[in-house]
C-alpha positions, 0 to 999 in steps of 0.5 A: 244641471243638464238633466234638469234642462232635459226634464224641463224641455220634456215637460214643456213639450208634453204640456203643449201636446196635452193642451193641443189634444184637449183643444181638438176633442170638442171639434171631433165631437161636433163633427160626429153629430150630423144626425143630431142636427135632426134632433133639436136642442130641446131633444125633440124630433122634427117630423118634417126633417128627420130621416128614417134612421133618426126616427127609428133611433129616437122614437119608441115603438118605431122600427125600420118599416114604420120609420120609412112609412113616416118619411114616405108619407111626408114625401107624398103629402108634404110636411106634417102640419101637426104631430097628430097628423102622424096618425095618418101614417099606416101602422101608427096608432094612438098608443104609439103617438102618445108614447112619443108625443113629448119627443115630437115637433113639426117646427 
């Protein structure tokens, strides 16, 4: 009888701990996604808000140098009016734009 009480208490304790850990996991995931805020819910990269790291990570054919060039162009000329304006950035050509067109937005 005594063992049954101990096992029952242990079960309740472990079950409560399990629920507490499970409830905390989504909060950790949400806190770990600050860069994801620059990639919109539909999976598009906003040329007017994304930082160089996000551009480099999310776009095909965009390395560190081109990503910095995009950010510098935006800082010098203001926000992009359209995705096609990306062609004005040195080092970005039509092929690179077409590879990434579906991933980009300026909204």
